[in-house]
N, C-alpha and C positions, 0 to 999 in steps of 0.2 A: 140595471147599474149604479150602485149612490154614488152623493157628487162628492165622499171624497175618493172616490175609485178613480170618476171622471177627472179630479184633478189631478190627480197620482199621472192619468194617462195624458193629459195634454204638458205636463211638467217633461216626462218622458219624451213625448213628440218636440219640445221643445230642447234638449239639451241634445236630440240626435240631429235637427236641423244644425244648430250652432256648431256641429263638430262635422259636417261636409263644406271642403273646401269650396271657397266660390270667390267668381273672380270681376275684379274693376275694370274700366278702361284704364288702357295703361298699363298692359298684363303680356309678355309670351316670355317666352320659354328662347336663354339663347345661347351659342355657344360653338367655341372655336374647334372646326374637325384637326386639326393637329398643332401643336407647337413644335417650331423646327429650330432647328440650331444651325446658323451661317456663319460664312467669314464677317470682320470688322469690315462697316463701311459697307458690305453685298450687295446689291439691287436684285430686289424677290421679285419678279416678271407674278403676270397674273398666272401664267398655266401652271407655276412651279410653288405659289403662295398659298398659304393657307386660308381656310373660307370659316367667313364668320354669318353661322348662319342664328337666325332669326325665326323662330315655328312662331305664329301665331295665335290667340286661343279668342282675344277679339279681334273686331275687322277696323282695314284701314282707311279711309276717304280718299276719295281726290283731292288732290291739294300737299295731303296733310304731311308735316314734311319732319324728319327725325336727319340728326347729324352724329358722326363717327369726328371722333378726337384722338389721334395721335401723340404717343409721348416713347422718347425712346426712338425714332424713324422718324422719317419725312414720307408723304405721300409723291407718288410719281407723276409726273407732268404727261398724263394718257387719260383717254374714256377709259369710264372703269364700266364694265360689259356685268352686270348683275344678273342672277339668275332667279326665275319665280319657276315656281312648281305649286301646282293645285290654284292656281288664278288663271282666271277667263282670258282668252287669249288676245284682249285687245288692251288689259293693264299691263303697266310696262314701270319703272323705275328710270328715273331721271336725276345721274349727280355729275355736281358741278359741288369744286374747288374752292373755299374763303378760306382765303388765309392759312390755317393748319387742318384745318375742318372738312369735312367732304359731307356734303349736302345731298339728302336723298329726298327725293319729292314724288308721292304720288301722283299717277300718270294713267288718262285712258277709260279705266273702271273700279271699282272699289275693290280689296283684296279680301276676300272674305278670313274667317275664322279657318286655320287647319292649313293657309299659305306657307310655305317655306317661302324666304327669303336667302339669296344664297352671292354672298358678295367678297370677293376675293382680294385680298392684305398685297397686294398689290406696291411696294415698299424699297424705302432705303433704310437700312440700318444706321443709326450715328451714337446708337451708345449701347452698353453689352444687352442690356432687355426692355423689350420692345414690346408696351402697350397697347389699346387702340378699349374705348371708353363711345360708349353711350350714351346720347344727351336726347332723351324722351321728345319735349320740348310737346308734353302732353298728347300723348297719340297712344297708342295700343300698344307702341313699343317699351319693354320693359329695360331700363338704366342702369348700366353696369359698366363694369372694366373687366380685359380679360387679356391675359399673356400670348401674347401673338407668337415672338422669337427669341433667340438668343443667340448675342456676337461673339465666336470664342476666335483666338488665334487659330491659326490655321496648321501653325509647329506640330508635329507627334513626337511622341516621345520616349526614349530608346532606356530600355531595362535590361534586368533578369532576372531569373524566377531563382534558381539554385546556379549555387555555385562549385564549378565541382573541387576534389584535390588531383597532384597528381605527384610525381619526384623527377625532380628535372624539368619534366616535357610532358605535356597533355591534348584532347582539344578542351578546348574553351568552354564556356557556357553559351547556351545559346542567347544570342540577340533578339528583341521583341523590339519589331518599331510598330508604332499604330500612330495612327490620323485619330486625331480629337474625334472628327465627327466624321457624317456619310460625304462624302466629295470634297474633303477636305484640302487630299493631294494632287487630284485632277483640276479643282477651282484653281488652286495653287500655281498648275504648270501650265495652264489655260494664260493665267497671268505672266509668265516668264521665267516660270523659277523652277530652277534643274532637280530633275528626278535622281541625284546622284547623292551617295552619305558618303562619306571619307571615315574611314575608322582607325586609329594611331594608336599604338601601342607608346605607354608611359614610361616602360622601363627598360633603359640602354641594354640589358643582361642579356634580353630575349628576342626572338621573333616570331615573325609570321609563316608560318608552311603549308601551304596550300598545292603543294603537289603531292605531296606523300598521303594526302587525307581528300574526303568527297565534300566538299563544300557546296553547298544548295541552299536556295532563298524559296521559301514554302508562303503561300498566300494562308490567310489565316481570314476567321469572318468574314466579313463581307466581300475579301479575294480569293478566297478559297476555291481552290483550281489554277491560279494566276498564279504558278511557279517558274522560277531561272535557276541555271544548273551554275557550273564553272564558267561556264563564259559572260555571267555577268558578276563578275568579283573580279576585278583584277590587282594586284598586284603591282603598288607603284616602286615600293623600297621596302627590305626585311621589317622594317614595322611599320610599313601603309598599307592600308588597303582600298579599295576603293568599291563601292555597291551600286549597280546600274538598275534603279526599280525598273520592272513592266510596264508595258499600258495597260493603268488601270481604269481608260479614259468609257468606259462601261460597266461598268461598277457602280451596285445602285447602294449601299449599304457600307458602312460603316466597317475597313477592312485594318489589315495588319501584313506585317512579312517575317518571319521566324530567318531568321541567319543561324546559321548552323555548323557544321564540319569542318571547325576554322581550327587548325594544330596550332601550337604555337610551342619553340624548340627554346634552347637553353643555346646561346652563343660561344659562349667560355666557362668553365666552370671557375666560376663566382659564389658559389656557398650559399647562395640567395635562399632564405625561408621569409612563405611573406605570401599578400593578396596579387597578386599581379592587374592590371586595370588601360582600359583604351580611353581613350578620347573621340567619341562620334560628335560630326558635326556637317552642317547642309542645309539646304536652304528649305527640305521640306520638317524639318528636324531643330527643335532645342539641343544645343550644344549640352552635351552631356557627359561625365567622367564614368564608366562604370566599373565594379570588379567583376572577374571573369575568368580565374583560377589562381589558386592557392598553391603557390610551392611549398612544399614539406618534406621530412622528413616519412619515410614506412610508421606508419601508426593506426593504433586499435586501440578505440577506448571501451568501456565496461560502464554502460550506463544503469542504472539503477532506480525505482521507483520507491526508494523507504517510505516506511511508514513506523507507527506506534500502536505498537499490540502489547495485550499478558501473556504473561507467564502461562501455562497449563491448557495451549490453547494450538489448533493448527490452523496454520496462516499461508494461504497464496502467496509466495516469491514471485516478481516481475522483473529481470534483468534484463538484456543486451548487451551482444558485442558486437562495434559496429567496428568496423573496414574504414578510415577512413581514408586511406590511401590504398588506391591498386597495391593488389599482391601485395600484403602486409600480415599479410596469414598466410601461412600453408595449410591449407585445408587439408592435405589430407597426408598430415601427420595428429597423431591425437592429443587430442587438448582434455584439462583436467578441473573440475569446479570443485570443489570444496566448502562449506559454510563451518566457521570457528562456536567458540563458548557453548558446547553439551545440544544442543540443536542436531538433529536428526532429520533423515530422507523417511517415506513411507516408502513400503519395496512391495512389488505385488506377490505373488502364489511361488513362482517363481526365485524370488531373492532379488530381484531385477528391478531400477528405478527407473519409474514411466515417466518419462519430459516433455512438455510441449513446446516446438521448437516451429516458430512462423508458421501457429496453427497446428501443425501435425504433430502426431503422440508418436513417441519413439523410445524404443529400451534398451535403457545405457546399461554399464556394468555398475556393479556398486563400486564406494569407495568406503571402506571399514576401517577404523577405528577402534579393536576390541570388537565388539558386539553389536556394536552404534553402527549407522551407515550414515557418514558427514557429507555424501554427496556421489558423485555422479562422472562418470569420463565416457567421453563424445569422441568413436574414433576414427571419424571425417566428418568432416564438417561440408555440404553443398556447396557447391564451387560457383554455383550459377548467380549463388547470392553475395551482397557488401555489407548485410545487416541479416543478424541472428537474435529473433527475439524467444526468452525461455522464460518457463512458469512452469512451479514447482510448490510441492504442496512443505512445507516444513512440520515439522513436529519441535513445540518449543516446550519443554517439561517443567514446573515447578523449580525451581533454584535457579534458574537463568535469569539474570540481571542488567542489561548494560547493550551495549551495540554487538549485533550480529555482522559478521564479518563471510564477504561471499571473497576467495581467494580461484583466480582463474591463471592456472599455469599451463605448462606443455610445449612438447618441440615446435607447435603451432605456433609460437608467440615467442617476440624478438625479445619479453620483458613480463613479468609476473602483475598480473594487474589486482589489485584490490580496493572493495568499495562498502560502505554498510548498509545492509538492506533492511536492517530492522532494529529498533532500539524497544527492547522489553523491559518491562516493568510487572511489578506485583501485585494482587491484584487482591493480595491481604495479607494483615498482621498478624502477628499468634504470639502471644504474651504466654507466660509458665512457669507458672511455682514449683519446685520440682515436690514427690511423696518423700519424706523419710519415715525409712518403712524401720520397725524394732521387729529381731527376732522374737519369736521366741509368743506372742501375742496376738488375740483375736480381734476381728472389725475393728480394725484401725481406722483413724478417715481422717485424709489432710487430700496436699493437689487443688492446684487448680489453672485451668487452659481457660486465654481469653482468646475468640478468633472475630477477626474484626474485618469487613469489608469494608474498601474503600474507593468503592461507587456501588449504588443500585443492583440489583438481578444477578451481581456475579457467581452468590452461590443460586447452581439450575436447580429449578424446581424438578419434582420425580423422581432426582437421581438422591446418593447417600451421602451423609458422614462417614470417616471412620475412623477408629485410633486402633493401633494394631500396638498391641503391649509385648513386648520379644518377651518368649518362655521365659518365668523361674517357677513355676512351681506355685507362686504366689498363689491364693483363691481371690476374687472379687466377691461377696457377696452379697452386696444389694447392686441399684442403680446410681450412680451419683447425683448430683441436682445440675439441670442444665437449662437453662434459662435465658428468655432473649431480653436481652439487660438495655438494650437501642435500636430503634427498626421497625420494621412489621412481619419479617420473615416468620414463616411459622411454619414448626417442626410435628413428623408426628413421633410413634412412641419405640423409644429409643429398646436397643434388644443386645443384651450379652451374647457375642457365639465364643464361648471357651476365651479365649484371652481377644478379640477384637468386641469393640461397643459399634453400635450400628444406628447412627441418627436418620432418618429418612426427613426429605424437604415435600415437605405436602405446597406450602407455596413459595415462589421466589419474590424477594424482598422489592416495595417502590423507594423507598428507603433505608440507607447503607443503615444494616446491622449490625451489633453486635453478639456473639452465643457463646455463656459462659459455662463452662463444667465445672464444680468444683464436688471436694465434699466425694470422692474418693472412695470405699472403704474394702477393707482387704485382710484377711488371715495369713501370716507371717508365720511357722510354723519353724522347729529347730531344725529341719531343714533345708531350710533356703540357705545358698551359698550366698556371699557377701559380697558387694560388687557395686556398679549403677547396671539396670536396665531398662533399654531404650523405650521410645516411644516414636511412633507416626503417624501422622495427624495427613488423611487425602480424602480418597475418594474421586466419586462419579459425583457429586458435589462441587470439586472444587476445578476438576479438569476434564476437559475433554479425552485424556489418551491416559489416564486411569483404567486398571480391570481389575478383573479379582486376582490376577498374582502381583499387578504393579499399582499402587497406589499413587502412583506420581507425585508423594508428598509433599506440603505444602510446609510445613514442619517435621524436623526430624533430631531428638539429641536424646539426656538421659534425661530418668522424668522419676521411676522409684529407683531409688538413691539409699540401699543397708550397708548401713558401716561395716568398718572394715573392721577384722579381730580384732587390733588394736586399739582401735577407735571406741571399743566396745568395752566400759566395766565398770560391770553389776557390780553391786551394794553388797561385801562379805557375808554370807548369811552369818545368824545370831550362834549357829552350832556347828560344828564344821571338824573332818576328822585333819590330821597332819596334814599340810598343805605338800608336792613335789611338784617339784623346779627343773626347770631344764634350760639353759642356760647357751644361747648363741656362743658356738665357738669352740666349746667344752665338753671333753669326751666323758662326763660323768653327768649322772642328774642327782635329786637330792629326795630324800623321803625325811622332812621332819630336819632332822638333824645329823643321820646317816647320808655319807657318799653313796653311788653304784657305779661302777665302772660299765664304761659302753663302746663297743668297739667299733664305734659313729658319732659323728658331731650333728646336732642343728645348725642351722643356714637357713640366710634368705634370698630369696629366688623371685622374683620382681613384687616385690612389696610384701610379698609371703611368707611367714614361718613355719618353714617346713621341721618336721621329727621325725625320726625312725620310728615307725608303727609296731617294729616288735618289744623297744623298752616302755614306749607309752603304755602298750598292754598288759607287760610285768609289772609298772608302778602300781595300775588301777587295779590289779588280783587276777587278770587274764594271764593263765596256765600256761607256756608254750604249746600244749599239744592242742590249746581251741586256736589257733595260728596257724592252719595251711596254704603253705607254696607248691603252688600249680607250675612248675617253667613251661610245658606246653606254649597254655595259652598266658604266662607270667599276669598270672591273677592270683591275690591273695585274699584267703576267706579267713574273718573273724569271728568264733562264736560265740556271744557272750548271752545276756538274756535276746537277742536277737541276732539274726546271722548279717554281716557285712561285707560285702566284697567290691571289692577293686581290683581295677588291670592299669597295670602301667601303662602311660598316655594318655589312655579316655581322663574324661571329665564324670563318663556314668560312674554311680553309686548306687550299687543295687542295697538296701536294707527290707526283708524276707521278703526279697523279690520285686519290692519295687519301686521302682529306678527313679533317679536325683538326680540335679546334674551341679557340679562342685566348680566351685572361680575355677580351678587350675587343675591340671590332673596325676595321680603318683610321680613321683622321679624313681630313678634305682639309682643308688648314688655308691661306690666303693664295697657293692653286695649286698645293701642294704636296701628297702623301698622306706622311701621318705613319703607322707602326707601334709598337706595342709593342713595346720592345728587348729582351728577352724573346721575345719569339714568332721576330721576326725571326732574331735570331742562334743562336737552336737551331733555326730553317728552316737557315740554314744552320754549324749544326754549329762555331759559332763563341762563348769563354768570355768571361765578363764580369766585369768589379770595377769596386763601384759605391764612388765615391772620396765619401765624403760629407763631407770640409773644401772642396772644391770641387764640391761638387754634378756629380758628371762621370760617365761611363760611360765604362772603358778598356776595349778589345778586345784580345786576343792571339791571335794565330793562327803556331799553332806550325810548326815544321819536321816 
């Protein structure tokens, strides 16, 4: 071992030695074996007193002296018999009172290490708390101060734990009579205090009735098993009872009694409603006035744990129907529970609503509004209960906002109950710039959608955002531009599925995000009907309720706007034939300056100009032999450069067998078939101008 190793070894030895506890003269382990509670000014005999225990860890020599000083108490003027454990038989302690100090002197033989000294703290309490202080006097006894006893008033307290309710009369609450510390009542009675408690009603319109009830006094805690029946309860007058406490002299621990089965009745029809109280007094208790019974009308409360939630979620809702007064509910009659503001309840495979009531699942009949299950009904409530705790699952679709109320009614209730169960807000904001579409143009670009999260992570990871466009016949030819303009949500590759755009969510956001979708590209040929076409924005990314069949849209409205026929005014062509003009309400039309008679007049229906198909075809040179009427199917067929088929009452138009949807169906009037001018002129590739001053439609056929 070299010098450095030897030095390190020595340092380690020194550190270990420094950490080992060591004792010098004047050290002992001291404690009080128990701290007791007693009456004020009580004398504590050596037999009942706590012991001061001094365990020596060093020797005490013969003649050594140490002292005990009391505070909050005084020593009794009697010999103090101390005990030595583990000492030589000839060793003893001499005790001597010197003023307020007790002197302890070692006699006969030295007290070795490990000896235990036991000194009873026989004393009389002076203050609320007493302490003993050890004065070492340079001996092997450690100085210290220790709590010995606490003095309390012997009077117990009277209280109630729960106040019952009743209509006119009923059993009052149990009265709890509790002593403050062990043997307090018996010590007080040994000093001449009476074990009688007087109970007096404070309201003049009511009285006690112990003849039709079963009053009893039941011992609790340290008095368990010490009971009394009606013989210990005496009615002094209508409003006063006297309670005689049984013998408790043998009880060792703190105890008390419960007074139960005391009935209170109405003396006259005073229509009182409120809380009744009794005044309790006696030698052993603190005088107290406590409320024991609430008189009220039949009452049922609807208790609800309301909370704030977002739409597009499923939420557990908890509420309770509480019978505040017995028999307030007619439990064998049906009770209806309905939720408002568009929410619905889940149902099982049999179409029933599963409801948890008082911890057990029960199957209830649904309450429907259209196809929506908005509530359930309970045919009969359990008779043995007075509180019914319910739990159900509500589905809160997007578009729901504000308070969701629960309404409880039925023949089981005196009146209808209403309470707010949820406050619903939306987790998203959507801004839309519609796409203005022109007929007959390819690859038109437009429209913008901005979706804003109002809190991080609200768009679900692994789910899908869906833009569902109304069927229109227009073709989206490219993917739109999709960007995350704020936040950190991560999107996957979008896909067109017919008229549906699907955007997968790769990762949810940690910062509230904004998704912008713009530059939609589509083609609208001449067969597209004018009007507005709707868009729904939804999907599983936004809602727990979304399915393939139902998006649970966070936004829906008009997005593709195809101009009405009368709003489209094309530039007149440089070369054209003579114009053809049909005027609303006129039974003739013109080709150039020539008038042609008709047996039908054009009209406007729901904002659309309706023209007789026969005369439109005649005007543009399609002969009558090319227009065929099929009375069985109520179908018109026009054979020109292409075959066009129309059916009365149907929006479907077929051109060479291909199906198109019109903005309005053909109509029959005065034996003639009328069609929307926009539909037939587009089908025949004719352009029109609306002349508002004369309410006329002008056709142009280009060379």
